[in-house]
VEXMARPA-765097 format. One record per atom (N, C-alpha, C): residue in one letter; x, y, z. Coordinates in pm, whole numbers, plus 50000, padded with zeros to 5 digits. Example, Ala and Ser with C-alpha at 12.3 -4.5 7.8 and 13.67 -1.06 7.14 Angstrom:
<nodes>
A513194943150780
A512304955050780
A513204967050780
S512854977550708
S513674989450714
S512905000350787
</nodes>
This chain:
<nodes>
M363230242630491
M362640253030555
M361640249030671
D361940254630786
D361130250130902
D359710257830906
N358950253231005
N357580258031000
N357540272531044
K358410277231135
K358420290931168
K358740301231041
A359700296530963
A359920303430840
A358770304630743
I358010293030729
I356790293130648
I355760302530715
A355650301530839
A354700310130914
A354980325630898
R356300328130894
R356620342630878
R356100347430743
A356130338930647
A355730344030508
A354270347330522
F353440337530585
F352000341030590
F351740353330682
K352550354430783
K352350365230869
K352560378630795
L353600378930719
L353900390530643
L352820393530541
C352290383830480
C351200385130387
C350060391230464
G349690387030589
G348560392730662
G348810407430699
Q350110410230728
Q350360424230767
Q350180432730649
L350610428230535
L350440437230421
L349150438630371
M348330428630388
M346870429530358
M346260439430446
E346610439830574
E346050448730666
E346560464130635
L347880464830601
L348450476930564
L347720483930438
F347280475430346
F346570481130229
F345080479430244
N344540477330359
N343170477430392
N342340467330303
E342890456230284
E342180445830212
E341210439830295
N340320430730227
N339300424330308
N339660419230442
P339010424430549
P339400421130686
P339160405730726
F338280400030657
F338060385430681
F339210377630626
R339650381630508
R340780373730444
R342030376930509
T342130389130565
T343320393730634
T343450385130774
K342410383830831
K342380376130965
K342670361430937
A342130355730828
A342280342430790
A343830340030763
M344580349230701
M346010347630670
M346800349130791
A346360357130879
A347120357131023
A346820344331092
S345610339231088
S345250326131155
S345970314531100
A346250313830970
A346970304330908
A348490304830957
S348970316830965
S350370317431024
S350500311231157
F349500314431238
F349550308431367
F349460293231365
K348530287331280
K348370273431276
K349540266531216
I350180273131122
I351600265731064
I352630266531159
D352690276131243
D353750276731350
D353490265731455
K352190261531469
K351850252331575
K351740237431515
L351990235431396
L351800222131336
L352560212831418
P352140200631439
P352900191131515
P353950182131439
F354050186231307
F355130180131225
F355690189131137
A356700186831071
A357530195130970
A356740196630845
A356160207830806
A355380210030687
A356160206530568
A357510208830570
A358360206330452
A358300192130414
H358010183330513
H358060168230483
H356650162830481
A355640170630479
A354260165830464
A353680167430328
S352780159230302
S352030159230174
S350880168930178
L350480173630054
L349450181930042
L348140177830120
E347810164530114
E346670159730183
E346870160530339
E348010157530388
E348290158230527
E348180173530567
L348650182430499
L348480196330544
L347040200730536
S346330197430427
S344970201030407
S343990195230521
A344480183430572
A343670177230685
A343740184030810
Q344760192330827
Q344850199830976
Q343720210030983
Q343250209831107
Q342320220731128
Q342720235431119
G341970242831039
G342350256931021
G343330259530911
I343640247230823
I344540250130716
I343860249730584
G343290238930547
G342510237530416
G343390236330289
K342750233030180
K343420230830060
K344250242930015
S343580254830004
S344300265729944
S345500271030030
T345320269830159
T346420273330248
T347510261730234
A347230250830218
A348190239330194
A348920242330070
E348250246229960
E348970249529841
E349890259729854
R349540270429929
R350470282129943
R351710276630024
I351440268230132
I352570262630206
I353570255730109
K353100248030020
K353970240429935
K354630249629835
Q354050261129800
Q354740271529723
Q355820278629796
V355500281129921
V356660287430008
V357780277930028
I357560265630050
I358610255830069
I359380254829944
S358860255829826
S359620254729692
S360240267029645
T359610279129661
T359930291129618
T360330302329711
G359790300929832
G360050310029938
G358900321229944
S357860318929858
S356810328729863
S355600322929792
F354540330829774
F353380326929698
F352880339429627
P351990337729521
P351660349529435
P351130361929508
E350110359029602
E349500370029671
E350480378429747
L351360371529814
L352410379129890
L353380386529793
D353800379929675
D354600386929584
D354020399429526
Q352780399629504
Q352030410729458
Q351970421929567
L351730419229686
L351720429529782
L353220434529807
I354190426029809
I355620430929837
I355940440629716
A355540437129597
A355810445929482
A355400461029491
K354330463229563
K353940476029563
K354190483529717
T354970476529788
T355370482229919
T356830486129912
P357090500229957
P358480504129961
P359390495430055
A360670493430021
A361480484930087
A361590489630242
G361620502730264
G361690508130403
G360510504130481
I359240504230422
I358030500330487
I358190486330535
L358650476730438
L358860463430475
L359750461130590
E360800469630605
E361650470030710
E360990475130838
M360160483530842
M359410488430950
M358570477431018
L358000467430928
L357230456030984
L357960447331072
K359390448231059
K360240439931147
K360410445931287
I360030458031311
I360300466231426
I359280460931537
K359790457831648
K358990454831756
K357990465831797
G356800463331814
G355860474031857
G355150482631740
L355610478931620
L354990486131504
L354100476031429
G352810478531427
G351920470531350
G351550477831225
P350800470331131
P350370478131009
P349630491131028
K348690491731130
K347900503431152
K348810515731183
K349750513831275
K350680524731301
K351640528331177
I352010518331116
I352790520830991
I351980528830881
Q350620526330884
Q349830533830796
Q349970548630824
I349910551730955
I349960565830997
I351350572430963
I352470564530992
I353750567730973
I353970570730819
W353510561630740
W353750562030585
W352760574030527
N351480573130557
N350620581730489
N350460596430544
D350550595930687
D350370609630744
D351570616430764
L352770609530801
L354060614930835
L354910615230708
E354580607930612
E355330606430491
E356690601530512
I356850591530600
I358130585130632
I358160571330581
E359280569930492
E359340556330423
E360610547730443
S361250551530547
S362420542030579
S362580543430730
V363310532030780
V363540530830923
V364490542530972
G365440545630882
G366320557030938
G365510569430946
E364490573130870
E363670584830886
E362900584630999
L362460572431024
L361650569631146
L362340572731278
Y363600567931270
Y364410569431393
Y364760584131414
Y365060591231306
Y365250605131319
Y364000612831378
A362860608431326
A361580613531361
A361390611431505
C361750601331572
C361640598131710
C362490607331789
N363810609631738
N364680619431797
N364060633831797
E363360637631692
E362720650231673
E361440651831756
N361070640431815
N359710640431901
N358500641731807
R358620636731680
R357470638931589
R356380629131614
L356620617231670
L355610607331677
L354590608231794
V355070617231890
V354280618832006
V352890622931972
E352700633031890
E351350639231856
E350600631231760
A351270620631697
A350560613131591
A349450603831646
K348360601931579
K347250594231626
K347660579731657
G347330576331786
G347780562031832
G349140560731892
F349830571731897
F351170571331949
F351350580032082
G352430578532138
G352610586732263
G354190586132295
L354540592032401
L355930592332437
L356490578632458
K355870570132534
K356310557332555
K356510548932429
T355400549132345
T355560542832217
T356680547532132
Q356760560132132
Q358000566632055
Q359310561232108
E359480560132243
E360710556332294
E360990541432264
D359840533132276
D359970518932244
D360500517132099
I359790525032010
I360140523131871
I361690526431849
K362050536931925
K363430542331894
K364460531031943
K364130525032057
K365030514332104
K365120502832031
A363860498931968
A363820487931877
A364650491031740
I364580502431700
I365320505631570
I366830506831616
E367270511531729
E368660510331766
E369120496531767
F368430488131817
F368800473131822
F368960468031688
A368130470731596
A368230466431456
A369400472431379
L369500484931410
L370660491731342
L372070484531385
D372140482931525
D373330476731577
D373640463231521
N372680456531461
N372990443431416
N373120442231254
Q373310453931197
Q373630453431059
Q375160453831024
G375990453931126
G377340451931107
G378060466731100
W377290477331075
W377930490731088
W377320498731207
F378150506831264
F377600513631395
F377980528431367
H377110537331419
H377450550931430
H378410553131543
Y379420562131514
Y380490565231608
Y379870568831740
A378920576231741
A378260581531862
A377700570031952
K377210558731879
K376700547431940
K377640539232016
V378870537731960
V379830528732008
V380760535932104
L380660549832106
L381630557132198
L381560552632341
P380410552832408
P380340548632549
P380850533732566
F380470525132474
F380960512132486
F382550511332484
A383100519032380
A384560518832372
A385240524432496
Q384720535932551
Q385280540732667
Q385240531232778
Q384070525332809
Q383980515632920
Q384980503232901
T385100498332784
T386090486732763
T387530491632767
F387760503632721
F389080508732716
F389500509132865
E388750515332952
E389130517833092
E389330505733168
A388380494633138
A388610482633208
A389810475833160
L390050474933026
L391170468032973
L392450474533012
L392530488233022
L393670495333067
L394110491333211
Q393170489333293
Q393450484533438
Q394030471333427
N393450461533345
N393910447933338
N395280445633283
I395790454633202
I397020452533138
I398130462033198
S397830470133289
S398770478333345
S400080470233391
P401320475233371
P401680488833332
P401890490933184
F401370482633102
F401560484332956
F400690495732889
Q401040499432779
Q400260510632707
Q399040505332637
L398040513532629
L396940510432547
L396440523432486
E396060523332359
E395580534332282
E394410529932186
Y393600539032158
Y392650537432041
Y393380538931903
T392860531131807
T393590532031680
T392510530231566
G392870529331447
G391960527631336
G391010538331312
E389760533531256
E388790543131222
E388140550631354
F388170542231464
F387790549631587
F388540560131621
R389810559031613
R390710569731661
R390640581031556
R390430578031435
R390210589331330
R388860595531340
K388020589431435
K386630595231452
K385850595131329
C385840584031249
C385010582331135
C383560581131177
E382680585831101
E381270588031148
E380550574831157
V380920564731071
V380430551331097
V381570541431084
L381520530431158
L382570520431155
L381990507331188
Q382980495831174
Q382410483131196
Q383160476631322
Q384070483231373
Q384600477931503
Q385500487931560
V385610487331692
V386580495431777
V387910489631778
E388960495831735
E390350490831736
E391190497531853
L391970488931909
L392900493332012
L394230486931986
I395260491832045
I396700487032030
I397280489232155
T398250478632190
T398850477232319
T400270471732294
D401170473832384
D402590467932381
D402600456232491
A401450452432536
A401290440632623
A401600429132545
P402310418532592
P402580405732525
P401260398732493
L401150390832386
L399780384932351
L399220375532461
P400000368132541
P399420360232641
P398670369832749
A399460380332791
A398890389532880
A397690396432833
L397700399532710
L396430406232644
L395300396832655
E395550384032611
E394460374932611
E393860372732745
K394720372732856
K394220371232994
K393490383233041
A393940395032997
A393190407833036
A391910407632974
I391730403032844
I390430403332783
I389550393932851
R389990381832883
R389180372032955
R388660376133085
D389530383833152
D389220390233283
D388050401033278
L387810405733155
L386600414433134
L385290407233148
N385350393633142
N384130385033169
N383030388433075
Y383350391932949
Y382320393232846
Y382020379932793
E380670376332771
E380320364832716
E380360364032571
S381650363132521
S381800362032380
S383070354732353
Q383050348732227
Q384120341132190
Q385350350332170
I386600347232224
I387790354232198
I388590345532086
E388900354331979
E389620349031861
E391060355231850
T392050347331849
T393400352431837
T394060347631715
R394540357431633
R395410353831516
R396260365131472
D397520363231429
D398510372931389
D398590385531480
N398850381331607
N399130391731713
N397870401831730
Q396630396731708
Q395550404731737
Q394480396531789
V393640402231886
V392650395731950
V391320401831925
S390310394831892
S388940399431858
S388010394531955
F386980403231997
F385870398932090
F384780409532081
T383690405932139
T382580415732144
T382390419032289
D381800431232312
D381530433332445
D379990429832493
A379620434332603
A378280430532656
A377240437232579
N377570446732492
N376540453232407
N376680448432266
A377450437832228
A377600431832107
A378310442132002
C379090449632078
C380040458931994
C381380451931968
P381760449431848
P383100442731817
P384270451431841
F385250443531891
F386580449931926
F387700441731869
V388840449731827
V390050442431783
V391140449231853
V392080441731921
V393140447331996
V394480441631941
Y395420450131890
Y396650446931835
Y397740446031950
S398580435431943
S399730434432040
S400900435831951
T401780445432001
T403080448031925
T404240452132024
E405350449831959
E406620453532023
E407120467331984
H406520472631874
H406940484031810
H405760494031822
F405460499231949
F404160505931971
F403960518631894
A404870527331891
A404820539931814
A404670538331660
Q405420530731608
Q405290527431460
Q403960521031424
D403610510731504
D402360503931468
D401000511731506
L401250520431600
L399990530031629
L399830538031510
L400890543131450
L400750551831335
L400330543231214
L400750531131197
L400370522631088
L398920518231102
T398440515331208
T397030512031231
T396070522131227
T396470534631263
T395590546031273
T395300550931136
G396290552631051
G396090559030920
G395250552130823
S394490558630723
S393790551130631
S394890547030528
A394500537930443
A395390532430336
A395910543730245
P395140552930205
P395670564530119
P396740572230192
H396440574730332
H397400582930401
H398760575830427
L398620562330443
L399910554230465
L400720553930324
E400020553930216
E400630553330080
E401470567330072
L400820577330105
L401540591030101
L402820591430181
L402750585630309
L403900584530389
L405070574930326
Q404610564530270
Q405540555030223
Q406230559530093
Q405540569630032
Q406220575929916
Q407580584829966
I407480588330104
I408610594330157
I409610584730208
S409240574530279
S410090564730331
S409390551830342
S409950540730289
S409400527630307
S410540517830339
P410520511230449
P409420511330549
P409580524930630
L408450527330701
L408590538830785
L409510536530901
P410140547730940
P411090547031050
P410500544431177
H411180538731276
H410870537731414
H411030550831483
G410370552631605
G410500565431676
G410010563531815
T410250572831903
T409770572232031
T408470574032047
D407880581531957
D406350584131950
D406070588131807
E404790590631790
E404290594031651
E404880607531610
K405050617031698
K405680629631664
K407050628431601
D407790618931673
D409130616731635
D409160611231484
I408260601631463
I408270595131328
I407840605131225
Y406890613231249
Y406580624131164
Y407750632931122
A408420637031234
A409480645631219
A410630640131132
Q410990626331163
Q411990620531079
Q411550618430931
L410220621130910
L409810620330762
L409790635430708
G410270644030794
G410230657830749
G408840665430755
L408060659930838
L406510664730845
L406220669830984
A405290680130985
A404700683731106
A403770673631152
Y403460672431283
Y402630662531334
Y401200663631277
I400700652131234
I399340652131171
I398340646431269
E397330654031301
E396290647831392
E395700636431337
A395280626531429
A394660614131383
A393470616531282
E392570626031318
E391380628431239
E391710631731092
L392860637931081
L393170642430940
L393830631130848
R394120620430906
R394910610130835
R394090601630731
E393550609730633
E392640601930533
E393160601930394
G394370606830375
G394940605830241
G394420618230142
M394120629730203
M393760640030121
M395010650130107
D395000662330149
D396120670630133
D397010671830266
E396650664230365
E397320666330484
E398880663830490
V399380654730405
V400880652530398
V401510665030329
Q400970669530231
Q401520681530165
Q401480693830257
L400360695330332
L400290707030422
L401330704830538
A401530692030576
A402600689430691
A404100692630643
K404180689730508
K405570693430458
K405800708730458
E404590715930437
E404750731030432
E404550737130560
N404380728530665
N404080733930799
N402950742730792
A401920739330714
A400700746830703
A399390740030745
L399490730630830
L398390724130872
L397440734030956
P396120732730951
P395280742331030
P395310738331181
Q395180747631251
Q394940745531406
Q393470741531428
L393250728631439
L391930722531430
L391040727531554
I389710729431522
I388830732531620
I388590723931728
T388280728731851
T387890720731971
T386610725132021
F385980717332103
F384730720132161
F384770733132241
E385920735332308
E386080746932392
E386030759032309
D386380758532180
D386390770932091
D384870775232072
L383910767132084
L382630771832054
L382050781032153
K381510791932104
K380970802632191
K379460803232197
G378830795732118
G377290795932106
G376900783932031
T375580782632020
T374980772831942
T373880776531863
L373800773931736
L372860777731635
L372010766531591
H370740767531549
H369760758531477
H369380748831598
N368510752731683
N368000745431793
N366410746331796
H365710737031840
H364330737031852
H363760737231993
S362500742432013
S361920742032143
S360490736932130
T359750738632234
T358390734032244
T357490742732147
Y358050753732103
Y357230761332006
Y356960752831870
S357950744031839
S357560735031726
S357670720931791
D358750713231754
D358680698231789
D359700695531887
G360270704931972
G361130703032067
G360570696832193
V361500691132284
V360980686332409
V361020695432523
H361990704632511
H362210714832618
H361730728032574
T361470737232674
T360840750532647
T362120760032603
L361780770232550
L362740780732503
L363670784232624
A363080786732746
A363730790932867
A364590779732897
E364240767432907
E365120756032940
E366210754132846
M366010755732717
M367170753732631
M368120764732661
A367650776932685
A368630788732699
A369400787532819
R368600783032929
R369400782333062
R370450770833061
Y370160759432989
Y371070749632975
Y372320753432902
C372170762132805
C373300766632732
C374220776232810
K373480783632889
K374160793532975
K374840786933094
E374030779233171
E374530773833299
E375190761033296
N374870752633195
N375560739633189
N376730738833094
L376690746232985
L377660746732873
L378590759032873
G378040768232955
G378910780432950
G379050788332825
L377900787232743
L378010794432621
L377470807932631
E377740816732531
E377440830132525
E376020833832469
Y375600823732374
Y374310827132307
Y373770813832257
L372470814532229
L371670803932159
L370850809232046
G370930802231943
G370130805231819
G369000795431820
I367830800931832
I366540791931840
I365990792131684
C365800780331637
C365350778831500
C364120768231485
D363100771931545
D361860763031539
D361510762231390
H360780751331366
H360260748831224
H359340759731174
S359400761831053
S358480771730985
S357040766230946
K356260774830895
K354860770930886
K354630758730798
T355530756630695
T355250744730601
T355430731930674
A356140731530772
A356310718430856
A355300716230956
V354020713430890
V352900711430980
V353070700231067
Y353780689231018
Y354110677331102
Y354850680931223
A355560691331225
A356520694731332
A355960706931407
N354590710031391
N353990720831457
N354680734231428
G354920735931290
G355750747931256
G354950761231283
L355680770831300
L355210784731355
L354430791331240
S353240794831278
S352460806131188
S353210819531228
I352770828831132
I353240842331172
I352880847631296
D351780844431343
D351200849331474
D352090842831589
R352370829631561
R353160823431666
R354560827131673
V355180831931554
V356440838231544
V356470849131634
A355480858031614
A355420870831709
A355450867731850
Q354740857031883
Q354640852832032
Q355960848332072
Q356740841431992
Q358050836732033
Q358990848332044
W358980857631956
W359740868031973
W359590877432092
S358340878132138
S358040884832266
S358740876832382
E358550865232379
E359260856932492
E360700857332488
I361390858032367
I362750859532350
I363220872932417
D362410882932385
D362820897232435
D362810896732590
A361810889532647
A361770889232792
A362880881232855
L363170870032792
L364250861832846
L365630868632825
N365790875332716
N367100882232701
N367250892632803
Q366300898432861
Q366380908732972
Q366810901033097
Q366270889533113
Q366510881333238
Q367840874533236
L368230870333112
L369500861933107
L370780870933073
A370650882433045
A371800891632997
A372950889233083
P374120888833032
P374630893232890
P374330880532790
F373960868832838
F373580857232754
F372520861932652
K372480858032528
K371600862832433
K370850851032357
I369740852732330
I368960843132238
I368680850032114
F369200845332001
F368950850631870
F367700845431811
K366990853731747
K365710850031676
K365970844131541
G365900831131541
G366170824431410
G364900815831371
I364970810431257
I363940801131211
I364630790331118
E364100778031123
E364480769531013
E363350768830907
S363600777030813
S362560779430707
S362760767730592
D361560762030572
D361460750930468
D361870756530338
I362800749830268
I362990752330122
I361890744630052
I360980750629987
I359810744229922
I360320738529779
S359560732729716
S360030725329590
S360730734029485
D360250745829474
D360810755529370
D362050763429417
G362470760629546
G363650766429603
G363310779129674
S362000783129697
S361550795229777
S361620791029921
L361580800830006
L361500799530147
L360020802830185
D359530796830287
D358040795930315
D357600808230409
Y358180819030416
Y357670830430475
Y357860843630375
P357040853030381
P357300864630300
P358380872330340
D358940879630248
D360180887530267
D360150896230397
E358890901430413
E358820912130526
E359000904830669
I358650890630670
I358900883230789
I360300878130801
L360740873630692
L362150868530702
L363080879530737
A362780890530692
A363790904030729
A363850905330872
Q362870900930955
Q362790905031098
Q363600894031184
F363980884331129
F364790872431208
F366150878231212
D366880874331324
D368250877031320
D369020869131233
F368650856431213
F369160848531101
F368180837431065
V368490831530950
V367560822130887
V368340808630848
V367990796830892
V368600784530847
V367560779730738
A368060776930618
A367160771630510
A367440757830492
S366290750430505
S366600734530495
S365490727730413
V365860717430360
V364950708030283
V364440697930374
H363080696230378
H362410685730456
H361480677030378
S361200680130255
S360230673130179
S360690673230029
N359980661929958
N360280660629817
N361860658529797
L362270647329866
L363770644629871
L364170635129750
K363300633229653
K363630624629555
K363960631529412
M364310642929418
M364620650129292
M366010644429244
D366170646429110
D367470642529041
D368480653129081
E369730649829046
E370710659629082
E370610674329033
Q370250675028910
Q369940687928850
Q368970696328926
K367710690228946
K366680696929005
K367010700029147
A367540690729222
A367960692429356
A369050704929376
T369920704929297
T370960714429294
T370410728429262
T369530729429164
T368900741729129
T367960746229235
R367200738229292
R366340741929414
R367240748129527
L368230741829556
L369170746429672
L369850759629635
I370200761729511
I371030773929466
I369970784729482
K368790783029440
K367700793529452
K367510797129595
A367510788729688
A367440791629832
A368500799129880
I369790795129833
I371020801029870
I371140816129827
E370540817729705
E370430831529655
E369380840529720
N368570835729800
N367660844229888
N368380852129973
P368150866129965
P369000874630050
P368860872630192
Y367830865530238
Y367660862730386
Y368160850330433
T368650841830339
T369280829530395
T370530831830456
T370740828630579
T372020829430644
T372910816830652
I372180805330671
I372860793030678
I372050782330596
L372780774430524
L372110762930452
L372150750930547
G370930746430590
G370890735030683
G371060722330620
H371530713130688
H371830698530655
H371660696930499
P372730700330429
P372470702630278
P371960691330205
T372320678430238
T371870666930157
T370760659030215
G370330662430344
G369210656330402
G369520641230441
R370750636130440
R371270623530463
R370930618330597
L370670605630615
L370710599330757
L371740587530739
L372750588330814
L373900579230806
L373320564630827
L373670554730750
L373260540330761
L371780539330715
S371100549030678
S369610547430661
S369240555030520
R369740565930499
R369360574630373
R370530581930318
A370660579730198
A371970585030142
A371870600330118
G370620605930123
G370450619330090
G370300622329940
Y369770633729909
Y369550637329761
Y370820640029695
P370880637029570
P372160640229502
P372320654129474
L373540659729486
L373870672929459
L375140674729378
D375250684629308
D376550689929256
D377250698929352
F378010693729449
F378490699129563
F379330712529525
K380070711029417
K380940723329392
K380000734529360
K378980732329279
K377980742929245
K377280748129379
I376890740329469
I376320744029589
I377270752529672
I378460748129687
I379500755429769
I379900768729700
D380120768329564
D380450780429504
D379290791029518
A378000785829512
A376820795029535
A376880801529679
C377230793729772
C377320797729910
C378420808929919
A379620806329856
A380680815329861
A380240828429794
A379610828029678
A379170840129617
A378100848029691
N377270841429768
N376150848029836
N376390850029985
K377650846730036
K378040847030175
K377010839030262
V376700828130212
V375820818630307
V376760807830366
V376560806330495
V377230796430591
V376640783730545
I377480773130559
I377000759730537
I377120752530676
E375990745630705
E375850738230840
E376600724930827
I377360722730948
I377680709030975
I376710705331074
N375630697031030
N374640693031122
N375200681631223
A375300685531341
A376120677631440
A375320665131501
N374050664031458
N373330651631498
N374160640631447
P374540630031535
P375370619531483
P374770610831369
L373470612031356
L372760604631238
L372840612231112
R373180625031107
R373370633831001
R374860635930963
L375430644431042
L376860649531019
L376970654130866
D376120663330838
D375940668430701
D376010683530710
L377040688830642
L377800685930530
L378880676330553
D379080666130466
D380100655430484
D381470661130487
W382290656830580
W383620663230609
W384520662730477
R384190654330381
R384970653530257
R384920665730178
W383980672730197
W383680685730125
W383960698130207
H384540697230331
H384800708330415
H386000716730349
R386920708830324
R388200715330259
R387770724830143
Y386960719730054
Y386630727929930
Y385830741229978
A385050738030070
A384160750430121
A385170759730183
L386050755230262
L386980764730332
L387920771830237
E388350764030131
E389200770430023
E388400781329950
K387140780929940
K386330790429875
K385840802029965
G386290801330082
G385970811330185
G384670810030245
V384040799030239
V382740796530307
V382890793930459
L382170801030541
L382130797130683
L381310784430705
L381710776330804
L380950765430844
L380360768930973
S379280761931021
S378710763731158
S378410748031209
I378810745931338
I378490733331399
I377270735431475
N376120729431411
N374780731531459
N374340718631509
P373870717331645
P373330704231684
P371940700431642
D371090709831588
D369840706331551
D369100700531672
A369280706631785
A368980699331917
A367410702031939
H366730690831974
H365450691232010
H365090688832156
R366060689132232
R366040687032387
R367370691532427
T367470694732563
T368710700332620
T369920691832597
E369760678532606
E370810669632600
E371370668732453
G370500672232360
G370840672832223
G371950682232188
L372100692932262
L373090703232240
L374440697632254
L374620687132326
L375880679832335
L376380672832218
D375560671332122
D375900665431991
D376920674831919
M377100687331953
M378090695031894
M379510688931913
H379700680032010
H380880672732008
H381140665131876
Y380150658731832
Y380300650131705
Y380500659031581
G379880671531587
G380110681331483
G381510686231485
V382070687631613
V383610691231621
V384390679731556
F384120668131591
F384980656431538
F385040656931385
V383840658331320
V383880658131179
V384440670731116
G384230681931198
G384720693531150
G386310693131143
R386920686331251
R388330684731267
R388820676331135
K388020666131105
K388380657230995
K388280665130868
G387510674830854
G387510684130743
G388400695430736
G389320696330850
G390340707130845
G389770720330903
L388700720130975
L388050732931029
L388860738531144
S389100751831141
S389640759131246
S388540768831304
A388900773331431
A387830780831497
A387580793831429
D388460799531360
D388270812831292
D387290811131167
K387170798731124
K386210796831004
K384920789431040
C384680790231177
C383410784031233
C382490794831286
L381280796731232
L380390807731271
L380150807931421
N379850796031480
N379450795731624
N380710795431721
A381870796531661
A382990800131752
A383260815031757
F382440822031683
F382600837531699
F382040840331850
S382640851531900
S382130857332021
S380780863032004
L380100866632110
L378770871732098
L378900885132017
E379870893332059
E380060905331987
E380260903031826
Q381090893931797
Q381320891031659
Q380250885531579
I379470876931639
I378400871231564
I377200880931560
T377110890231664
T376070901031645
T376340909831530
D377600913031521
D378030921831401
D377840914731269
Y378160900531267
Y377940893131150
Y376490893231105
F375570890131205
F374110889531166
F373660903031115
N374200913331188
N373730927531151
N374190930731003
S375340927430972
S375950929130837
S375170920230723
K374720909430767
K374050901530670
K372630907130651
</nodes>
């Protein structure tokens, strides 16, 4: 164990002492010891207790702790502090720009206990108003978290998308006139993945040269007709070289369960001019890449009953969005004009946070009335574009919504969401949501599990009971399109659709550019088999107005 590793143990102890407001003199002494150990002129691991004790600023007690760290990796005081600290808080201490005092505020005031929750809070603009924070600090923390997430070996699809496009375009130029396509989990648009996969019919030597010509400073590894490398952003790539492009594109795209279903029809799979030809030889309609997950897609293809999958162009409006009335970055007018002028949409559903969400500047009843007045004025200015009066109403612990019925009745629609007390067991969490679903004013169930991909699993639910309750009460289920959520998970979309439940691709946007997250919602909607006629915000303005009125 080198001196830096030992010093890190002492530094962590000092940080935790400060976090728990222990004696400031002892806290400073621990931090000072960390500095001294790091600057020792010899390797502490090879020094005697006496040699360590003789060093200025160390002393016998610190020397004894050093020896404990060398032999066990820790010492008792540190162990005791770690034992009472949530794992997520320990992870926060590794984030550049976050010290114990700021983490105290994040933990105690904002009730955030994981790095993933903190990252989402940055996206929601929640840190800006917290004591000791500001916009720059928030952005610095967000960037630091992104860096940390990128080095865990798993990546959000949305994070790697621009890197994949950049490398694809450069590589395509370098291997021309050969073919190049995305494949694997990236082509299936899986929400998280470990690498971007490509396939080409370029010979292996030509492929290797094309990759070297990208001038990425990474080691290029070649084995079994595939080349691995990382780009300038440390995003991993694998490129397959094949002489049987169509067949191997199909084989490398599909999940293992999907390929097993195909091989039950024919093994080996036939060759073909393209994937459509191969599926046709198998007696199947063409199966879109996003659906190739080994669910019911092969049976539907046999019956020529595959859904016409939704596209971004099918969307006519956007629901569940925030403005400066709560924790958004842009004003109501700015959000509306962006929808109308930049996206060509017909309507915007504004759903600022409700009064329970104090951390997000949730709307009191008086401020709700103020927002409604502005909406009425903007609707006159922007007609025929329309802003619908919505709210993201907190589902409190007993399943109630946090406005009285006479207020809820006046909204055009209500998104009911959980934001607190996320540690209930499955039975309690399910009961809580069902009560909210049964509220006659609930229109949409927002981000049903509260998950944050790669950061928080979300609370456990009996999904069938939740979906059945939504079917019985005609409640729409949100596909939260924020790429950190993508909740409801696509694996439950088919069951919801079979039960007649409408889904809604909601960006949960807190700024204008967040509205573009609907692209990611479309991707997972397609994976779940969603078609435009079963998506609420693919309804025209006239259709959705009638729907809200009937509700």
